[in-house]
VEXDREN-2710 file (C-alpha; in Angstrom, 1 decimal):
% VEXDREN-2710
k/r/px/py/pz
1/UNK/35.1/-21.1/2.8
2/UNK/32.5/-22.2/5.4
3/UNK/29.9/-19.6/6.0
4/UNK/31.2/-18.9/9.5
5/UNK/34.5/-18.5/8.5
6/UNK/33.2/-16.2/6.0
7/UNK/31.7/-13.9/8.6
8/UNK/34.7/-14.3/10.5
9/UNK/36.6/-12.8/8.1
10/UNK/34.2/-9.7/7.2
11/UNK/34.4/-9.2/11.0
12/UNK/38.4/-9.0/11.1
13/UNK/38.5/-6.8/8.0
14/UNK/35.7/-4.5/9.6
15/UNK/37.9/-4.5/13.0
16/UNK/41.3/-3.8/11.5
17/UNK/39.5/-0.5/10.2
18/UNK/37.1/0.0/12.9
19/UNK/38.3/3.9/13.4
20/UNK/38.5/4.7/9.4
21/UNK/34.9/6.3/9.1
22/UNK/35.5/6.2/5.4
23/UNK/35.5/2.4/5.2
24/UNK/32.5/1.1/3.8
25/UNK/30.9/-1.6/1.4
26/UNK/33.2/-0.7/-1.6
27/UNK/36.2/-1.1/0.6
28/UNK/35.3/-4.3/2.2
29/UNK/34.9/-5.6/-1.0
30/UNK/38.1/-4.8/-2.2
31/UNK/40.0/-5.8/1.1
32/UNK/37.7/-9.5/0.5
33/UNK/39.1/-9.6/-3.5
34/UNK/35.4/-9.5/-4.6
35/UNK/33.0/-6.8/-6.3
36/UNK/30.4/-5.0/-4.5
37/UNK/27.8/-6.8/-5.6
38/UNK/29.3/-10.6/-4.9
39/UNK/29.8/-9.2/-1.3
40/UNK/25.9/-8.0/-1.1
41/UNK/24.9/-11.6/-2.3
42/UNK/27.0/-13.2/0.1
43/UNK/26.1/-11.5/3.1
44/UNK/22.7/-11.2/1.9
45/UNK/22.4/-15.3/1.6
46/UNK/24.0/-15.7/4.8
47/UNK/22.9/-13.2/7.0
48/UNK/19.8/-11.9/5.4
49/UNK/21.0/-8.6/5.6
50/UNK/23.1/-6.1/3.6
51/UNK/26.5/-5.3/3.9
52/UNK/26.1/-1.8/5.3
53/UNK/24.0/-3.5/8.1
54/UNK/26.5/-5.6/8.7
55/UNK/29.4/-3.0/9.4
56/UNK/27.1/-0.6/11.0
57/UNK/26.4/-3.4/13.8
58/UNK/30.1/-4.7/14.4
59/UNK/30.5/-1.0/14.9
60/UNK/28.0/-0.6/17.3
61/UNK/28.9/-4.0/19.2
62/UNK/32.5/-2.8/19.6
63/UNK/30.8/0.7/20.9
64/UNK/28.9/-1.1/23.0
65/UNK/31.8/-3.0/24.8
66/UNK/33.6/0.2/24.9
67/UNK/30.8/1.9/26.7
68/UNK/30.5/-0.6/29.2
69/UNK/34.6/0.0/30.3
70/UNK/33.4/3.9/31.2
71/UNK/36.5/5.0/30.1
72/UNK/35.6/7.2/27.1
73/UNK/33.0/9.9/26.7
74/UNK/30.1/8.9/24.1
75/UNK/31.4/11.0/21.2
76/UNK/35.1/9.4/21.8
77/UNK/33.3/6.0/21.6
78/UNK/31.6/7.2/18.0
79/UNK/34.8/8.1/16.6
80/UNK/36.8/5.1/18.1
81/UNK/34.2/2.9/16.2
82/UNK/34.4/4.8/12.9
83/UNK/31.2/6.7/12.9
84/UNK/31.7/10.7/11.5
85/UNK/29.3/12.3/13.8
86/UNK/28.3/11.8/17.5
87/UNK/24.5/12.8/16.5
88/UNK/24.3/10.0/14.0
89/UNK/26.4/7.6/16.4
90/UNK/23.3/8.3/18.7
91/UNK/20.8/7.5/16.5
92/UNK/22.3/4.3/14.9
93/UNK/22.9/3.4/18.6
94/UNK/19.1/4.1/19.6
95/UNK/18.0/2.1/16.2
96/UNK/20.1/-1.0/17.3
97/UNK/19.1/-1.4/20.8
98/UNK/16.3/0.6/21.7
99/UNK/17.6/3.9/23.5
100/UNK/20.8/6.2/23.7
101/UNK/24.1/5.6/25.0
102/UNK/23.4/7.4/28.2
103/UNK/20.5/6.0/28.9
104/UNK/21.6/2.3/28.2
105/UNK/24.6/3.0/30.6
106/UNK/22.2/4.4/33.4
107/UNK/19.8/1.3/32.9
108/UNK/23.0/-0.8/33.4
109/UNK/24.4/0.9/36.5
110/UNK/20.9/1.2/38.2
111/UNK/20.0/-2.6/37.5
112/UNK/23.6/-3.3/39.0
113/UNK/22.8/-1.3/42.0
114/UNK/19.3/-3.0/42.5
115/UNK/20.9/-6.4/42.0
116/UNK/23.7/-5.8/44.8
117/UNK/21.3/-4.9/47.0
118/UNK/19.2/-7.7/46.6
119/UNK/22.4/-10.2/46.9
120/UNK/22.6/-8.3/50.3
121/UNK/19.5/-9.6/51.5
122/UNK/20.7/-13.2/50.4
123/UNK/19.6/-13.3/47.0
124/UNK/21.5/-16.2/44.8
125/UNK/23.6/-15.3/41.7
126/UNK/21.4/-17.8/39.9
127/UNK/18.3/-16.1/40.2
128/UNK/20.2/-12.9/40.1
129/UNK/21.4/-12.5/36.7
130/UNK/18.5/-14.4/35.1
131/UNK/16.6/-11.2/36.5
132/UNK/18.8/-8.9/35.4
133/UNK/18.4/-9.6/31.7
134/UNK/14.6/-9.5/32.2
135/UNK/14.4/-6.1/33.8
136/UNK/17.0/-4.9/31.2
137/UNK/14.7/-5.9/28.2
138/UNK/11.7/-4.5/29.9
139/UNK/13.5/-1.6/30.3
140/UNK/14.4/-1.3/26.5
141/UNK/11.1/-2.4/25.6
142/UNK/9.5/0.4/27.5
143/UNK/11.6/3.1/25.9
144/UNK/10.9/1.8/22.5
145/UNK/7.5/2.0/23.1
146/UNK/7.5/5.5/24.3
147/UNK/9.6/6.5/21.2
148/UNK/7.4/4.8/18.6
149/UNK/4.4/6.5/20.1
150/UNK/5.6/10.1/20.4
151/UNK/8.0/10.4/17.2
152/UNK/5.8/9.6/14.1
153/UNK/8.7/9.2/11.6
154/UNK/11.3/6.9/14.1
155/UNK/8.7/4.1/13.9
156/UNK/10.3/1.9/11.3
157/UNK/7.6/0.1/11.0
158/UNK/6.2/3.2/8.9
159/UNK/7.5/3.3/5.3
160/UNK/9.6/5.9/4.2
161/UNK/8.3/7.3/0.7
162/UNK/9.7/10.5/-1.5
163/UNK/8.3/11.6/-4.6
164/UNK/11.1/13.6/-6.8
165/UNK/9.1/16.2/-8.9
166/UNK/10.5/16.9/-12.5
167/UNK/12.9/19.8/-11.7
168/UNK/11.8/22.9/-14.0
169/UNK/14.0/24.3/-16.3
170/UNK/13.8/28.5/-16.1
171/UNK/16.6/28.7/-18.2
172/UNK/16.1/31.6/-21.1
173/UNK/17.3/29.6/-24.1
174/UNK/15.7/26.3/-23.2
175/UNK/17.8/24.6/-25.6
176/UNK/18.7/21.6/-23.7
177/UNK/15.5/20.9/-21.9
178/UNK/16.7/17.4/-21.4
179/UNK/19.1/18.5/-18.4
180/UNK/16.5/19.2/-16.1
181/UNK/14.6/15.6/-17.0
182/UNK/18.1/13.8/-16.6
183/UNK/19.0/15.5/-13.3
184/UNK/15.4/14.3/-11.9
185/UNK/16.2/10.6/-13.0
186/UNK/19.9/11.0/-11.6
187/UNK/18.9/11.6/-8.2
188/UNK/15.7/9.2/-8.4
189/UNK/18.3/6.6/-9.3
190/UNK/20.4/7.2/-6.2
191/UNK/17.9/7.8/-3.9
192/UNK/16.5/4.1/-5.1
193/UNK/20.0/2.9/-3.7
194/UNK/18.5/4.0/0.5
195/UNK/17.4/0.8/1.7
196/UNK/14.1/1.5/3.6
197/UNK/12.7/4.2/1.3
198/UNK/10.4/4.0/-1.5
199/UNK/11.1/6.4/-4.3
200/UNK/8.1/6.9/-6.8
201/UNK/9.2/6.9/-10.3
202/UNK/9.3/10.0/-12.4
203/UNK/6.3/9.3/-14.5
204/UNK/3.9/9.5/-11.6
205/UNK/5.5/12.1/-10.0
206/UNK/5.4/14.3/-13.5
207/UNK/1.7/13.7/-13.9
208/UNK/0.8/14.5/-10.1
209/UNK/3.0/18.1/-10.3
210/UNK/1.2/18.8/-13.6
211/UNK/-2.4/17.7/-12.5
212/UNK/-2.4/18.3/-8.8
213/UNK/-0.4/21.2/-7.7
214/UNK/-0.8/21.5/-4.1
215/UNK/1.5/19.6/-2.3
216/UNK/-0.1/18.3/0.3
217/UNK/-2.5/16.4/-2.8
218/UNK/0.2/15.0/-4.5
219/UNK/1.9/13.3/-1.3
220/UNK/-1.9/11.7/-0.6
221/UNK/-2.2/10.7/-4.5
222/UNK/1.4/9.2/-4.5
223/UNK/1.5/7.9/-0.9
224/UNK/4.6/9.6/0.4
225/UNK/5.5/11.4/3.0
226/UNK/8.4/13.4/1.6
227/UNK/8.7/16.0/-1.9
228/UNK/11.7/16.9/-3.6
229/UNK/11.5/19.8/-5.8
230/UNK/13.9/21.7/-7.9
231/UNK/14.8/24.1/-10.5
232/UNK/17.5/24.9/-12.9
233/UNK/19.1/27.8/-14.6
234/UNK/21.9/26.7/-17.0
235/UNK/23.9/29.7/-19.1
236/UNK/26.5/28.7/-21.6
237/UNK/28.5/26.2/-19.5
238/UNK/27.4/27.0/-16.1
239/UNK/24.4/25.6/-14.4
240/UNK/22.6/26.7/-11.2
241/UNK/20.3/24.2/-9.4
242/UNK/17.7/25.3/-6.4
243/UNK/16.6/22.3/-4.4
244/UNK/14.2/22.0/-1.4
245/UNK/13.1/19.2/0.7
246/UNK/9.2/19.5/2.0
247/UNK/7.4/17.6/4.5
248/UNK/3.9/17.9/3.5
249/UNK/1.5/16.1/6.0
250/UNK/0.1/16.8/8.1
251/UNK/0.7/20.4/7.7
252/UNK/3.3/21.6/4.6
253/UNK/7.1/21.8/6.2
254/UNK/10.0/23.3/4.0
255/UNK/12.6/20.8/6.0
256/UNK/15.8/21.8/3.9
257/UNK/16.7/24.0/0.8
258/UNK/20.1/24.5/-0.7
259/UNK/21.3/25.8/-4.1
260/UNK/24.5/24.3/-6.0
261/UNK/26.4/26.0/-8.8
262/UNK/28.8/24.7/-11.0
263/UNK/31.0/26.3/-13.6
264/UNK/30.7/23.3/-16.0
265/UNK/27.9/21.3/-16.6
266/UNK/29.0/18.0/-15.1
267/UNK/25.2/16.7/-14.2
268/UNK/26.2/13.6/-13.0
269/UNK/28.6/14.9/-10.2
270/UNK/25.9/17.6/-9.1
271/UNK/23.2/14.9/-8.9
272/UNK/25.4/13.1/-6.9
273/UNK/26.0/16.0/-4.5
274/UNK/21.9/16.7/-4.6
275/UNK/21.2/13.0/-3.6
276/UNK/24.0/12.9/-0.8
277/UNK/22.4/16.1/0.7
278/UNK/19.0/14.7/0.6
279/UNK/20.0/11.3/1.8
280/UNK/21.8/12.8/4.8
281/UNK/18.1/14.8/5.5
282/UNK/16.5/11.9/5.3
283/UNK/19.0/10.2/7.5
284/UNK/17.9/12.5/10.2
285/UNK/14.3/12.2/10.6
286/UNK/14.2/8.0/10.1
287/UNK/17.7/6.4/11.0
288/UNK/17.7/4.1/8.0
289/UNK/20.8/2.2/6.6
290/UNK/22.3/4.9/4.3
291/UNK/24.4/3.7/1.6
292/UNK/27.4/5.7/0.5
293/UNK/26.4/7.8/-2.6
294/UNK/29.8/8.6/-4.5
295/UNK/30.5/10.8/-7.3
296/UNK/31.4/9.3/-10.7
297/UNK/34.2/10.3/-12.9
298/UNK/32.1/10.0/-16.0
299/UNK/33.0/13.0/-18.5
300/UNK/30.3/15.6/-18.7
301/UNK/29.7/15.3/-22.3
302/UNK/29.5/11.5/-22.0
303/UNK/26.7/11.7/-19.4
304/UNK/25.1/14.9/-21.6
305/UNK/24.8/12.7/-24.5
306/UNK/23.4/9.9/-22.5
307/UNK/21.0/12.1/-21.2
308/UNK/20.3/13.4/-24.8
309/UNK/19.8/9.4/-25.9
310/UNK/17.3/8.7/-23.2
311/UNK/15.0/11.4/-23.5
312/UNK/14.8/10.4/-27.0
313/UNK/14.3/6.9/-26.3
314/UNK/11.4/7.9/-23.9
315/UNK/9.5/9.6/-26.8
316/UNK/9.1/5.9/-28.3
317/UNK/9.1/6.8/-31.8
318/UNK/10.9/5.0/-34.6
319/UNK/12.7/8.4/-35.8
320/UNK/13.5/8.9/-32.3
321/UNK/14.9/5.7/-31.2
322/UNK/17.0/5.4/-34.8
323/UNK/18.5/9.0/-33.4
324/UNK/19.3/7.5/-29.7
325/UNK/21.1/4.4/-30.9
326/UNK/23.3/6.7/-33.3
327/UNK/23.6/9.0/-29.9
328/UNK/24.6/6.0/-27.8
329/UNK/27.1/4.4/-30.3
330/UNK/28.9/7.8/-30.5
331/UNK/28.6/7.9/-27.0
332/UNK/30.2/4.4/-26.4
333/UNK/33.0/5.4/-28.8
334/UNK/34.0/8.4/-26.5
335/UNK/34.0/6.2/-23.4
336/UNK/33.5/2.5/-23.8
337/UNK/33.4/1.9/-20.7
338/UNK/30.3/3.8/-19.1
339/UNK/27.7/1.0/-18.4
340/UNK/24.3/2.7/-18.6
341/UNK/24.8/3.4/-22.3
342/UNK/24.8/0.1/-23.0
343/UNK/22.1/-0.8/-21.0
344/UNK/20.2/2.2/-22.7
345/UNK/21.2/0.6/-26.3
346/UNK/19.4/-2.9/-25.6
347/UNK/16.5/-0.8/-24.7
348/UNK/16.3/1.0/-28.2
349/UNK/16.9/-2.4/-29.8
350/UNK/14.2/-3.9/-28.3
351/UNK/11.8/-0.9/-28.5
352/UNK/12.5/-0.6/-32.3
353/UNK/11.3/-3.9/-33.1
354/UNK/7.7/-3.5/-31.6
355/UNK/7.1/-0.4/-34.6
356/UNK/7.5/-3.4/-37.4
357/UNK/3.9/-4.3/-38.4
358/UNK/5.2/-7.2/-40.5
359/UNK/5.6/-10.4/-38.5
360/UNK/8.4/-11.9/-40.9
361/UNK/10.1/-8.6/-41.1
362/UNK/9.7/-8.3/-37.0
363/UNK/10.9/-11.9/-36.5
364/UNK/14.2/-11.4/-38.7
365/UNK/14.7/-7.9/-37.2
366/UNK/14.4/-9.3/-33.8
367/UNK/17.1/-12.3/-34.5
368/UNK/19.4/-10.4/-35.9
369/UNK/19.4/-7.7/-33.2
370/UNK/19.5/-10.3/-30.5
371/UNK/23.0/-10.6/-30.6
372/UNK/23.2/-6.4/-30.6
373/UNK/20.9/-6.8/-27.5
374/UNK/23.0/-9.4/-25.8
375/UNK/26.6/-8.3/-26.2
376/UNK/25.3/-4.3/-25.0
377/UNK/23.9/-6.0/-21.8
378/UNK/26.5/-8.3/-21.2
379/UNK/28.8/-5.4/-21.4
380/UNK/26.9/-3.5/-19.0
381/UNK/26.8/-6.0/-16.5
382/UNK/30.7/-6.6/-17.1
383/UNK/31.2/-3.0/-16.4
384/UNK/29.2/-2.5/-13.6
385/UNK/27.7/-5.0/-11.8
386/UNK/25.3/-3.2/-9.7
387/UNK/23.4/-2.0/-12.9
388/UNK/19.9/-2.9/-11.9
389/UNK/18.1/-2.2/-15.2
390/UNK/20.6/-4.3/-17.0
391/UNK/19.6/-7.2/-15.2
392/UNK/15.9/-6.6/-15.5
393/UNK/16.1/-5.7/-18.9
394/UNK/18.0/-9.1/-19.7
395/UNK/15.2/-11.1/-17.6
396/UNK/12.8/-9.6/-20.0
397/UNK/14.6/-10.7/-22.9
398/UNK/15.1/-14.4/-21.4
399/UNK/11.5/-14.6/-20.8
400/UNK/9.7/-13.0/-23.8
401/UNK/12.2/-14.1/-26.5
402/UNK/13.1/-17.3/-25.3
403/UNK/10.5/-18.7/-23.0
404/UNK/13.1/-19.1/-20.3
405/UNK/10.9/-18.3/-17.5
406/UNK/13.6/-19.3/-14.6
407/UNK/16.3/-17.3/-16.3
408/UNK/14.0/-14.3/-16.3
409/UNK/12.9/-14.6/-12.6
410/UNK/16.6/-15.1/-11.9
411/UNK/18.0/-12.0/-13.6
412/UNK/14.7/-9.7/-12.9
413/UNK/15.6/-10.8/-8.8
414/UNK/19.3/-9.7/-9.0
415/UNK/17.9/-6.5/-10.4
416/UNK/15.5/-5.7/-7.7
417/UNK/18.2/-6.5/-5.1
418/UNK/20.4/-4.0/-6.5
419/UNK/17.2/-2.0/-6.6
420/UNK/14.2/-2.3/-4.8
421/UNK/12.5/0.6/-6.3
422/UNK/12.5/-0.6/-10.0
423/UNK/8.8/-0.9/-10.7
424/UNK/9.7/-2.5/-14.6
425/UNK/11.3/-5.3/-12.2
426/UNK/7.9/-6.1/-10.3
427/UNK/5.8/-6.0/-13.7
428/UNK/8.5/-8.6/-15.1
429/UNK/7.7/-10.6/-12.1
430/UNK/3.9/-10.2/-12.5
431/UNK/4.5/-11.7/-15.8
432/UNK/6.3/-14.3/-14.8
433/UNK/3.9/-15.6/-11.9
434/UNK/1.3/-15.1/-14.6
435/UNK/3.0/-17.5/-17.0
436/UNK/3.1/-19.7/-14.1
437/UNK/-0.1/-19.8/-13.0
438/UNK/0.3/-18.1/-9.8
439/UNK/-2.1/-15.7/-9.7
440/UNK/-2.1/-13.9/-6.4
441/UNK/1.6/-14.0/-6.5
442/UNK/1.1/-12.5/-9.8
443/UNK/-0.9/-9.8/-8.4
444/UNK/1.2/-9.1/-5.5
445/UNK/4.1/-8.1/-7.6
446/UNK/2.0/-6.0/-10.1
447/UNK/0.3/-4.1/-7.0
448/UNK/4.0/-3.7/-5.5
449/UNK/4.8/-1.9/-9.0
450/UNK/1.9/0.2/-8.8
451/UNK/3.3/1.0/-5.6
452/UNK/6.3/2.8/-7.0
453/UNK/4.6/4.1/-10.4
454/UNK/1.1/4.9/-8.9
455/UNK/0.2/7.0/-12.0
456/UNK/1.7/5.1/-14.8
457/UNK/-1.3/4.1/-16.9
458/UNK/0.9/0.9/-18.2
459/UNK/1.4/0.0/-14.5
460/UNK/-1.8/0.4/-13.7
461/UNK/-3.3/-2.0/-15.8
462/UNK/-0.9/-4.4/-15.7
463/UNK/-2.9/-4.9/-12.2
464/UNK/-6.1/-4.7/-13.9
465/UNK/-5.1/-7.3/-16.5
466/UNK/-3.4/-9.3/-13.6
467/UNK/-7.0/-9.6/-11.8
468/UNK/-8.3/-10.3/-15.4
469/UNK/-6.2/-13.1/-15.4
470/UNK/-7.5/-14.5/-11.8
471/UNK/-11.4/-14.0/-12.6
472/UNK/-11.8/-11.2/-10.7
473/UNK/-13.8/-9.0/-13.4
474/UNK/-15.2/-6.7/-11.3
475/UNK/-12.2/-5.4/-9.5
476/UNK/-10.5/-5.5/-13.0
477/UNK/-13.0/-2.7/-14.0
478/UNK/-12.1/-1.1/-11.0
479/UNK/-8.6/-0.5/-11.8
480/UNK/-8.9/0.1/-15.5
481/UNK/-11.8/3.0/-14.5
482/UNK/-9.0/4.4/-12.4
483/UNK/-6.7/4.7/-15.2
484/UNK/-9.3/6.2/-17.8
485/UNK/-10.1/8.8/-15.0
486/UNK/-6.4/10.1/-15.3
487/UNK/-5.9/8.7/-18.7
488/UNK/-9.5/9.2/-20.9
489/UNK/-7.7/8.2/-23.9
490/UNK/-5.5/5.2/-23.0
491/UNK/-6.6/2.4/-25.3
492/UNK/-5.5/-0.5/-23.3
493/UNK/-8.0/0.8/-20.5
494/UNK/-10.7/0.8/-22.9
495/UNK/-10.0/-2.6/-24.3
496/UNK/-9.7/-4.1/-21.1
497/UNK/-12.7/-2.8/-19.9
498/UNK/-14.3/-4.2/-22.8
499/UNK/-12.9/-7.6/-22.3
500/UNK/-13.9/-7.7/-18.5
501/UNK/-17.8/-6.8/-19.4
502/UNK/-17.2/-9.5/-22.0
503/UNK/-16.6/-12.1/-19.3
504/UNK/-19.1/-10.5/-17.3
505/UNK/-21.7/-11.5/-20.0
506/UNK/-22.6/-7.7/-20.5
507/UNK/-21.9/-7.4/-24.5
508/UNK/-23.6/-4.4/-25.3
509/UNK/-21.1/-2.7/-22.7
510/UNK/-18.4/-4.9/-24.3
511/UNK/-19.2/-3.2/-27.3
512/UNK/-19.9/0.3/-26.0
513/UNK/-15.9/0.4/-24.9
514/UNK/-14.4/-1.1/-27.8
515/UNK/-16.4/1.6/-29.9
516/UNK/-14.3/4.2/-27.8
517/UNK/-11.4/2.4/-28.2
518/UNK/-11.8/2.8/-31.8
519/UNK/-13.0/6.2/-31.7
520/UNK/-9.6/7.5/-29.9
521/UNK/-7.5/5.5/-32.5
522/UNK/-9.3/7.0/-35.4
523/UNK/-11.1/4.2/-36.7
524/UNK/-14.3/5.9/-38.1
525/UNK/-15.3/3.1/-40.5
526/UNK/-15.3/0.7/-37.1
527/UNK/-17.6/3.4/-34.8
528/UNK/-19.8/3.9/-37.2
529/UNK/-20.6/0.1/-37.3
530/UNK/-20.2/-0.9/-34.1
531/UNK/-22.6/2.0/-33.1
532/UNK/-25.5/0.4/-35.1
533/UNK/-24.9/-3.0/-34.9
534/UNK/-25.1/-6.5/-32.5
535/UNK/-22.6/-7.9/-30.7
536/UNK/-21.5/-10.6/-33.0
537/UNK/-21.8/-8.8/-35.9
538/UNK/-19.4/-6.2/-35.1
539/UNK/-16.8/-8.7/-34.0
540/UNK/-17.3/-10.8/-37.7
541/UNK/-17.1/-7.5/-39.2
542/UNK/-14.0/-6.9/-37.6
543/UNK/-12.6/-10.0/-38.4
544/UNK/-13.8/-10.0/-41.5
545/UNK/-11.5/-6.6/-42.5
546/UNK/-8.8/-7.6/-40.4
547/UNK/-8.0/-11.1/-42.0
548/UNK/-8.8/-10.5/-45.6
549/UNK/-6.4/-7.8/-46.2
550/UNK/-8.8/-4.8/-47.2
551/UNK/-8.1/-3.1/-43.7
552/UNK/-5.2/-3.8/-41.4
553/UNK/-7.2/-3.4/-38.2
554/UNK/-4.8/-5.3/-36.1
555/UNK/-1.7/-7.2/-37.2
556/UNK/-1.0/-9.0/-34.2
557/UNK/-2.0/-12.8/-34.6
558/UNK/-2.6/-13.5/-31.0
559/UNK/-5.4/-10.5/-30.7
560/UNK/-7.0/-11.9/-33.6
561/UNK/-6.9/-15.2/-32.0
562/UNK/-8.6/-14.3/-29.1
563/UNK/-11.3/-12.3/-31.3
564/UNK/-12.1/-15.4/-33.3
565/UNK/-13.2/-17.4/-29.3
566/UNK/-15.7/-14.4/-28.9
567/UNK/-17.7/-15.9/-31.6
568/UNK/-16.7/-19.5/-30.8
569/UNK/-14.4/-20.2/-33.6
570/UNK/-11.9/-22.3/-32.2
571/UNK/-10.1/-23.6/-35.4
572/UNK/-10.0/-19.9/-36.4
573/UNK/-8.2/-18.8/-33.3
574/UNK/-6.1/-22.4/-33.4
575/UNK/-5.0/-21.5/-36.7
576/UNK/-3.7/-17.5/-35.7
577/UNK/-2.0/-19.3/-32.3
578/UNK/-0.2/-21.4/-34.4
579/UNK/0.8/-18.1/-36.4
580/UNK/1.7/-16.4/-33.4
581/UNK/4.0/-19.0/-32.5
582/UNK/6.1/-19.5/-35.6
583/UNK/6.8/-15.6/-35.6
584/UNK/7.7/-16.0/-31.7
585/UNK/5.1/-13.3/-30.8
586/UNK/6.2/-11.8/-27.9
587/UNK/2.7/-11.4/-26.6
588/UNK/1.7/-15.4/-27.2
589/UNK/2.4/-16.3/-23.6
590/UNK/0.3/-13.5/-21.6
591/UNK/-2.6/-14.1/-24.2
592/UNK/-3.1/-17.7/-24.2
593/UNK/-3.6/-17.5/-20.3
594/UNK/-7.0/-15.3/-20.7
595/UNK/-10.2/-16.6/-19.2
596/UNK/-12.0/-16.7/-22.7
597/UNK/-9.2/-19.5/-24.1
598/UNK/-10.4/-22.1/-21.2
599/UNK/-12.1/-23.7/-24.0
600/UNK/-8.8/-24.8/-26.0
601/UNK/-7.6/-26.0/-22.1
602/UNK/-8.1/-29.7/-23.5
603/UNK/-7.0/-29.0/-27.8
604/UNK/-3.8/-31.0/-28.3
605/UNK/-2.5/-28.7/-30.5
606/UNK/-3.3/-25.8/-28.2
607/UNK/-1.6/-27.9/-25.0
608/UNK/1.4/-28.9/-27.5
609/UNK/2.0/-24.9/-28.1
610/UNK/1.8/-23.9/-24.6
611/UNK/3.9/-26.6/-23.5
612/UNK/6.7/-25.3/-26.0
613/UNK/6.0/-21.7/-24.6
614/UNK/6.4/-22.6/-20.7
615/UNK/2.9/-21.6/-19.9
616/UNK/1.4/-23.9/-16.9
617/UNK/-2.0/-24.3/-18.3
618/UNK/-2.8/-26.8/-16.2
619/UNK/-3.2/-24.4/-13.3
620/UNK/-5.5/-22.1/-15.2
621/UNK/-7.6/-25.5/-16.2
622/UNK/-7.8/-26.3/-12.2
623/UNK/-9.5/-22.9/-11.5
624/UNK/-12.5/-23.4/-13.7
625/UNK/-13.1/-19.8/-14.3
END
């Protein structure tokens, strides 16, 4: 079927259900005989618009035809073309045509009357109709201009962004502390499905809530214009949630509040209800394309177990991860069709591998766990093709485990099509473009992730590292310093600052930064040595202790390779690069592109490995950093 025929079929199906206000993307996909995600991708490819926009535009075009007939009131027109309320119809009409239905009709009538007067004076129709078009266009543009200048939020060029602050648990017992976090995460996920709405990650919102307090200051720090906050109280199997939506700037304004009560702990159903109410409220402000949020029929006990497992996964310790895996396997036995459980199970397997220090054991565990990871992700996607995180996780696996960078990019982009608010997806793309040597694009993706998760030290440090790769060391220092202002003990930032100073030729400042790194880690022996010795002596001492086995300051071979180059030991660096390649170290592709590896660019052994792992080192060589 050609693209033209496909669109005609879509239009035919929508028109046959025009008056049904409940007819949406799901119903269109079912009638077309394809999945929701397939419909989304097909229409996006052909029209560059989503299915919701296509359906809405068809409704509005039919509404315009009915208005021109002047046989129905505007309310009747709204219901005839499938809008649930006249007010929402008016807003959508204004969004598409630049004016309200009544204004549109008035302009059309006045223009026709003027044209009739002109015709009496001898104007030719040949000139009248082009003039009518110009007059109508100018009139609409004037209306749009006035509207945009007078109503701030209605300006579609202004991004709407929201932060969902972690819900407070006000329960007496507090033996289910994961419930508040689960409700927060579920609402963030649902709101992320709304087009034209940027949703800040929970981690950044949580940091802002704990450290900033005042709503206007939180809004400025996170770059948002709406804040959602709430609290929960549970007792046995009942749950009460208070929610309020706040517009913090220019003056704090409480826009909407509601109380939700349930006799059972059906958290998913409750989260969907809250998300739908918030989406409707936002709709009244910015007139975006709102996607239908539907309640899931997942059993409450299944979702409860999933939330427990997710809470354990977020703790990122070997014990918590093992418990999470056990809990998820039990959850899957109860409900083998709950897709998010499989996706989270894959993440747990991946995280467990990070805690293995022995490289041989780590490689063996990764190879043995790979089948379980692949099965979990394939099952998640099979059950729910709209699960963005499953695609993004699969993309990371393809890139970091298999060096299949194009496969990584394809999977991650699919995930971001489904949820454009997933910061992890943009971080993955920043890795992809870094490996390809497209550093401007890598920085762009890293900054996009930072916009979505602005107070996450990992996200912000990734921006700094991208600037380091591009040789913009002062910009890198600025971003790492920003991280330390929020998280003074964040080791990766201290390490990155030391590296940037080294590349700037300020070796004393580099050692000072690395001294602070080891102070926070608790390596008192290194701190004492670094405070009294020269740069070269410090590096030689670290290497001697790390490679001799007396002190395991670092077990990562690519880091050891990088440090060898600090003292111009190319042979030592190559030995550990080859060691890292043998054990498929996950950091290898992102370390060999650091600027101080440039001394190896012409080395055949180094070139052979970069070719094997898919790193485009030629682009880095051409930059002459």
